[in-house]
N, C-alpha and C positions, 0 to 999 in steps of 0.2 A: 425562418425567423432566427434560427441559431446562427446562420452565416452572417446575417445583418448585424446581430448582436456582437459577433466577433469583430467586425469592422469597427463598430462603435467603440468596443473595448480598446482596440488598438489606438484609435484616434484619441480616446480619453487618456491614453498613456503618452500622448504627445508624439506618436509615431506617424510619419508621412509615408503611407504605403506606396505612393508614386514617386517618392524622393530618390535622389541619387544614392548610389552605394556609398556607405561610409567605410572608411578604411578600418579593416579588422586588425586587432592586436596581433602581434607575432606569436606563433606557437598556439597551443590549444588552451591557454589559460582561461580565456573568456568564453570558450565553448561556442564560438561564432560559426557561421556558415562557412567561412573561409577555411576552417580547420577540418571540415568534413572530408571523408574520402570520396572519390568520384562516384562510387555506387550509392553512397548516402546522398550526395548532392543530386543525383539523377532522380531519386525518390522524392526529395524535397521540391525540385523543379517541376516535376509532373504534378505533385500535390498542389502547389500554388497556381499552376497553370489551370488546372480544373477548377480551383477555387475562384480564380479570376473570371472564368466563364460564368460560374454560378452567380456571382454578385455583380457581374457586368462592370467590373472595375479592375484595371490593370494592377496587379500586385507584384511587387518586386520580390523574388524569392529570398534574396539575401537580407534585405531590410526586414521583411516579414518574419523570417526565421530568427534573426538576431534579437527581435523584440518579443518573442514568445516567452511566457513565464519559465523560470528556471527549471522547475521540475519536469516540464514538457520537453525541454532540450536535453536534460540529463537522461530522461527515459528513452527518447529516440536514440540518443548517442549510445547508451549502454546496450540496448536490445540489438540494434543494428551492428554494433561492434562485435557482440557475441556471435551473431550470425556470420559476419564477415570472417571471423577468426576460426570458424568451424568448417573444416574441410571434410566433405562427405566421401566415403569410400564404400564400395560394395563388398560382398563376401570374399571376392577374389583379391581385394586390395586395390582395385582400379579406382582412380580418382574420378569422382563425380562432380567436383566443383564445390564452390562455397555454398553454405546453407542460405545465404541471403537471396539466392536465385529463386527461392520458393515464392518470394514476394513479387507480385505484378504491379500493384499500386497501393499506396497508403491511403486509407480512408480518414483516420484521425489518430491522434496521440493523446493519451490521458496521463497526466502527471498526478500530482497530489490533488485529490478531490474529497476533502473531509466531508463526512456526512454520508458517504457511500461505502459499500462493502469493499474489502480488500481485493476481491477479484474484479473490481471495476476501476482500479487505480494502477498507475505505473506500468502501462502496457501500450502496445500499438495495435490498432485494428487495420487489417489489410485485405486487399483482394489477392487471392492466391492464384498462381499460375495453374493451368489445367493439370500439369504433371506433378504438382507439389507433393501431394500425399504419396503418390507412387514413388517419388524420389526418396522421401523419408523412409518409406517401408523398405526400399532396397538398401539403404545405408546401414552401416554398422553403428553409426554414431547416435541414431535415434531408435527408440523402442515404442511400440504402440502400447499405451497405458489403458487402464480401465476407463470406460467412457465417463465423462463428466456428468454427474446426475444431480449435483447440488449447486456447485459453483459453475461459473462461465456459462450461464444460461444462453441457449441458442447456439452454443459451440460444443456439441457433445463429443466429437471425435478428438482424441488427445494423444499427442506424441511428446515424449520427453527425451532430451539428449542425455548421454552418459558423460561423466558419472552422475550420481544422484544429486550432488551438491558441488558447485552450482549447476543448475540445469536450465536449459532453454525449454520452455513449454509452448508447444504449438497446439492450440485448440481450434478446431474448424467446424464450420457448419456441416450438416448432414450431407449436403451435396458437394462439399469440398471446395467451394468457390470463395469463401471468406474465412479469415482467421483472426484469432485473438492471441497475440504473442507477448510473452513476458519472460523474465529470468527469475527463477526461484533461488534464493541465496541461503536458505536454511532448511535443514532436514528436520523431519518430525516423525513421531511414531506414537505409540500409546505407552504411558499417559501424556507425554510431553506435548504432543500436538493438540490435545484436548484442553489442557489447562493454560497454555501459553497463547493468549490472544494476540501477542505481538508477532505471531507467525502469519499475520494478515497482510495489511498494506505494506509494512516495512520489509516484508519478506522479498518484495520485488523492487524496492527503492535502493538504487545503487549508492545513494548518499548515506543511508542509515547504518549505524553501528559499524560492524566489520565487513559490510557488504562489498565495499570497494576492494579491500584486500583479498576477499574471496574471489572477486571477479578477475583481478589481474593474476592471481595464482593459476587460474584456468585459461584465461584469454589475455595475453600480454598486449601492452601497447595503449591501453586506455588511460589518458591523463586525468587526474582528479582536479580539473580546472575550476570546479565549483567550490573548492575548499578555501575560500577567502571570506573572512567574516563580513557579512552583509553584502558580499559581492562588490565591495567598493574598491577603487583603484589602490594599488600598493604604492608606497613611496619608501625611501630608504629608512631603515631602522638603525638604531645605535648598535654597536658591536655586541653588546650584552643582551640585545633583544628587549630591553626594557623601554618604557616611554621616555622620550627625550626630555619631557618636562619633569623637573625634579621636585616640583612643589608637592605638598601633601595632598591627599585626596580627601576632601571634606565629605563625610558620610552622614552629617546631620540633615534631616529632611528640609527642603526648601519650603518657604512659606506657601507657595502656590500648590504644593503637594497636598495641602489640607483643604484646598478649595474644591471646585468642581472638576470633573474629568477634562473638559475642554481647556480650562486654565492650566491644569497640571501638564497636559500634553503640549500645549503651546509653550509653556515655560521650559520644558525639557528640550524641545526642538530649537527654540530661540537661543538657549544657553549653549547648545552645541554648535549650531550653524551660523548664527549671527554674532553672538558674543565671542564665539570661538574659544570657549573654555569648557571643553567636555569633562574635564576633571571635576568641575563644580556641579555637574548634574548626574554623577554616578549613583547618587543616593536614590535616584528614581528606579534603578534596576534592582529588582528583588533577587534574592539568592537563586530562586528557581529559574530565573531567566538565563543563568549561566549554563544550564543544560543545553541551550541552543547552540553553544559553541561546539558541542560534540558532533553536530552535523557537518562542521566545516573544517575541523582540524584533525590531522592524523594522530597527533599527540594529545591525548585527553588528560588534561591537568586542570582540575577545578580550581586549584590554588592560583593558577596563572590566568584564569578566564577573565578576571576583572582587568588585568593589564592588557590582554589581547583586545578586549573591547575598547579600552582607552586608546590603544594604538590605532585601531581601525577608525575611530572617530577623528583622531588627530590627522590621519592620512586623508580622510575625506575633506577636512578643513583645508589642507594643503591643495587639494584638487579643485575645490569649489571657490577658492579665493575669499574675497571680503564682501559678501552680500550686504546691502544696506537694510534689507528687510527680509523676513522669513519667506514671503511669497516669491522672492527672487530665486530661491533654491529648493523650496518644498511646494509641491502641487498636489491638491486633493485628487484622489483616485476613487471613483465609485466602484462598488462591487456589482457585478452583473449576476442576476439570477440567484439571489441569496435566499429566496423562498421565505419561510416563516422562522428561520433560525436567527435572523438579525432584524433590528429595527433602526431605521435611519434617525439620527439625532440632530436636530437643528442647533447651531451654535454660531458664534460670531467670527470663527476662524475657518469658515467653509472653503476659502480659497486655498488654504495651506494643507488641510487634511480633512478627510471624510470620517465621521464618527458614527459608530453603530453600538446600540445596546445588543449584546450578544447573549443568546440563550445558553443556559448553563451546560447542556449536553454538548453543544458545539464548542464552548470554551474548554471543556474538559478534554476534548479530542485535540484541540489546538495546542495545548501546553506541550512544550518540548520534552519534558520528562516523560509524559504519557506517549508521545510519538516514538520515543526511544524504546519504551516498554509499556505496552498497553495494560499489563497487569497492575500498573499503578493507578489506573482509572478507578475512581470511586464508583461502585455500582449504583449508589443512590444518585450522585451528581450526573453520572453518565446517562441516566434516564430522565433527568429533570428537564422540564419544559419552561422553567421559571426564567424571568428576566430581571434586570436591575443590579446584578452583582458584578458583571463583567462588561467592559467596553472595549471595542476594537477601533483603532485609528489606522487608516490606510492612506499612504501618501507616496509620491514619487520624489526622490531626492536626485537633483541634477541641476546643472546650470540652465538658466532660463533660455529658452530658444534652441537648446541643443537636444536632439532626439534621444541620445543615449543617456541613460540614468538608471537608477535602481528603485524598484517599487517595493515598499515594505509594508507588511501588515504587523501591527503590534497589538498585544492583548494586555489590558490593564485591569487591576482589581484594587479594592480599598483594603489595606492592611494597617492595623494600628492607627486608624484615623487618618491615613494618608494614602494617596493614589500612587501605585507603583506599576512599572512595566514588568509583567511576569512571563511573557513569551513573545517571540517574534518569528517572522518567516519572510524570506525574500520572494515568496510566491503567494500573493494575497488572494487565495481562492478558497471560498467556503463550500459552496454547493455546485459551482459550475467550473468547467475548464474552458480556457480560451485557446482554441486551436481550430484550424479549418476542419470541418467535418464534411467530407465529400461523399460519404456513403449515401446511396439512394434510398435505402430502407433498412430497418433493423432486422436482424436474423430471426427466422421463425423459431418460436419456442414450442417444444413438444407439448401436445395437448395432454391434459391429465385424464387418465383412465382409472376408474374405480372397480374394485372387485371385492369378494368376500374372502375371509380366512377362517380356518378352524378355530373354534372357541378355545380349544386347549392351547393353541399357539398364542393367542391374545392373552390368555390367563398366565401362561408361563413367562412371557416377556414382561408383563406388568409386574408380576411378583418378583422377578429378578431385579428390576429397577427399583422397586419399593424396598427390597431387602438392602440394596446398595445405598440408596440416597436417603431414604426416610428412616428405616430402622438401623441402618449401618451394621447390619449383621453380615459380615463378609464371608463367614463360613456358609451361610445359607445362599448368598449370592453366587459363590464359586461352585456350589453344587449344581447350578444350571449350566455350567460350562463343560463342554465336551473335552475329552482328553486330546482331541485334535487341536485344541487351542495352544497346546505346548509348542507346536510349530510356529504359531503366531508370536509367542513370547520370544522365540529366537530371532524372528524378523524385526521385532521392536526393541531389541537390546540397545540401550542408549550408548552411542559411540563415546560420549564424554565420560561415561562411568566405567569404561574399560571392561575388565572381566570380573568386576566386584560382585556381580550377582550370578555368575555362571555356575557357582557351586550350589546354589539354592535350587530346589525343585520348582518346576513351573507353577504349581499351585501356590506356593509361598510367594513367588514373584508377582503373581496375579493379585493376590491379596494386598500386597504392598502397593501395587498400582491402583487398585480400587480405593484404598485408603487415601492415597495422595490426591486423587481426583476429588474426593469428598472434602478434603481440607480446603480446596479452592471453591467448591460448590457451596460450602457452608451448611448449616442445619436447615432442614426442611420438614414441614409437617405434611406436605403433599408433593407429588412429583413435579407439579407445575412451578413450585418454588425453586427447584434446583436445575431443571433441564427444560429446553425448548425444542420443539420439533422443527426441523428444516423443511424446506419446500423442494422436494426432488423434481427434476425436469429431465425426463428421458422417455423416449417413445416406448421402450421395452419394460418400463416399470409401472406396475398397477398398484395404486394406493388403496389402502384398507381403512375404512372409517371405523373408529373405535372410541371408547369413552375418554381416553387420555390423549386424544389426537393433538391437543395443544402442547403436550409435553414431549411426546416422541412419535415418530413416524413408523408405521408398519406398511410394508409393501411386498407384493408378490413379485418375485424376480424369476426370469427364465433359467433353465438348467445351465446354459452356456455361461451365464454371468456368475452363477454360484460356483461353477467349476473353476473359473478363472480366479475367484477370490479365495480358493482353498490355499491355506498357508503352506501346505506341504509341496505345492507345485510352484511356489514363488522362490525367488532368490533375494537375499538381503541386499538392499541398495538398488534394486532394479524394479521398474514399474510392472504392474500386472499386465499381462498380454491377453487380449480377448481373441477368440477364434469363433467367428460368427457362423451359425449353422446355415447350410444351404437350403434346408427345408423349413418346415413350420417350427416356430419356437414352442418349447414345452414348458408349462407352468404347473404349479401345485405341490411340488416336492420341497421347494425352498422359499423362505420368506426372509426379509431383511428389516431390521429396525435401525432408526437413526435419530440422533439427538446431539445438541451442543449444550454447553453449560450456560445457564442464564447470566451468570456474572461476567463471563468473558466476552460477551457480545458476539456480533455476527462475524467478526474476524477470527474467532477461535475455530478449531477444527471440529469436524462432525464425526462422531464415532458411528461407523456403519458396520453392523453385525449381521452375519448370516445364520439363520436358524433352520434346523432340519430334525427329523425324527430319528431317535436312536433307541432301540428296544421299546418302541411304543411311546416314548416321552420326547417332548420337544426340547432341544438343547441348542445352545449357542455354539456353533462349530467353527466359525472363523470371524475375524474382525480386521478392520483397517481404519485408519484415520484419514478423512478427506480434508484437504486444506485449500484455501483460495489459491 
C-alpha cells in the first residue's frame, strides 16, 4: 500500500513517471539526478528498477528522483557524498576504497518527517554488503560504538566515523545485513545533550543551521544547491541586490486577511501570482515566517529577509509569466498519510490549494523557529491535541502542464484579528515520506526481558533523582556520585567553553551541570513531572519493573557493557568500543538508569548512567548521553 501511495503522490504532484527525461539545469544548483556522481546514480537506478517491479509500472529514474521532495534529495545527496568522500585505510595505511562500497542496495530515504523521532528522519535505509561491517572494523576511519539501546531500534550495532563531528553513523541489524545511515553534525555531552532538544532531527539535516558548513569542512565538494528561497528559479538581480521595484512596501493588512483562512490564502496567492504585485501582499507574512530564510541562505540577516522574500516572489513572476487565473499556476496538493494530526477543510478554492486544520502539536513542530532550535517549542503547545488555531495550505506552484514546479506547505495563524503566514516549507510532509520503499520487511526489534534488582539499588537511584529534580538539593544528589565520575566530567567538557571550568574540581562542575538541567526541566512535585523513561531495545539489556517506571528506566546490564562505559577507559571525542565476551554474559554487578527531560521531547538526549556497589553502597559510577 505504501508503494501505491507513493505513485499516487507523484501523480498528484503532476509528475509523469513514464515521461521523457527533462533537461536538467547545469551544475548542481537544482540537485537533480544529472548532478549525481556515477556511484550515486547506480544506487538510484537500482532503487527505481526494483520499485518498478514492485508496482508493475515502469519508473524513469531521472524523472522520479528529480520530483522527490527536497529533504529526501538533500538527505540522499549529503549521506552518500560523505561516504564517497571517506577513503578507508587499514592499520598499515593500505587503501581499502570509498566507504560507499558498504551499500549494496538502497531500501528507502527519509527526509523531513515531522511527528516522528529524530532518529527516524534525515537518513537512508540500505541493504549492506556481506563484508560491510568487517570493512568498517578494519578501517582506521570508523570505530565501533556502544550498541544502540534507545534510538535506532532494530539497528543495534553502531559504527561512527572519525572525527566525532561531523560523523557518519552506520547502524546495522544484528545480522549485519541492513543499515540505517546518517550524518551527525553536532557534538553533545552532559548536560548539553540532555537539555538541547535540537540535537534531534536537525542534527542530521544538512540544510539546518551551520550543518552545511560543518559538512564541507570535513568533506569538500558538496554544493548547497537547495539554498534558494522557496526553491524557485533565479533571475537577474540589480547590482545592489535590492528589489527592482522601488515602490514602497505596504504593510497594512489587506481586507481579506480579516476574513476566513481560505479567502486570506487565496488573496495572498492571487496578489502574488496573478496580479503580479508581491509587494502588496507582504503584510501576510508574519515576522516569525522570516526564520524560514535561515534554512536557505548562508548569510543570515533577518533585516534583509523581507527583501529576499520579495526578490524570490518577483523572480517567480518573471518565470511563470502572466496567468489569467490562479488555477493556471497554482495546483492543490493533497497530503498523504496525515493521520490524526490534520483535518481536511472544504472550501471554494480546492483546485488552487488544499487546506487543513492543523493540530497544535504538529504546528508547533512545523514553525521554522522551532525547527532551527527545538528548545523554543512551548511545552504546553508541543503536547496539545487541540485544533482550530492553525491552518495549513499546500499547493504546487508552476506553469500549467509543465511537470517541473515547486510544492509548498504554508502554515497560517490568526494574529491581531487577521490571518498571517507564519511558516513555510518546500517539503510538504507531515507524517509520511514520499520515497520508494523497497525493503521487504522491517528489522527485528530485540524482545524485552525483565528481571529483578536489589531494593537498595532501586532506592538509591530514586533518591538521587528526587534530590536532583524534586528537592533540588544538589549536595545530596552529588553524594550518590562515585569519585569515578570525575573521569566522565573530563569527557563531557564543553568544547565551546574552552578551559573555563578546568580549574574547578569535578564535584563543583557536576553541581553546576545538575543545576543547569533543572533550569530546563522546571519545578516538579514528583519525578514524572520532570523526566520520562525511554524504551530501551537491546537483546543484552534486562528491564526492571519499579514504582517510578514511567519516569526513569532501570535495567540490568552485563559486565562487558558496564566495562565499556567506564569513563576512565574512554577517550574524549571517540565513541565507546565494546568487546563482546566469547562465553556467557555475566549479570548482577551493574545496573543502568535512563531518562530524558519531559520538556525537551523525544528528540532530546537520554542520560544513561551506570550504577555499582562501592563499600556496600550503590553509587553512580559512569554516565553518558545517548542522542538520536
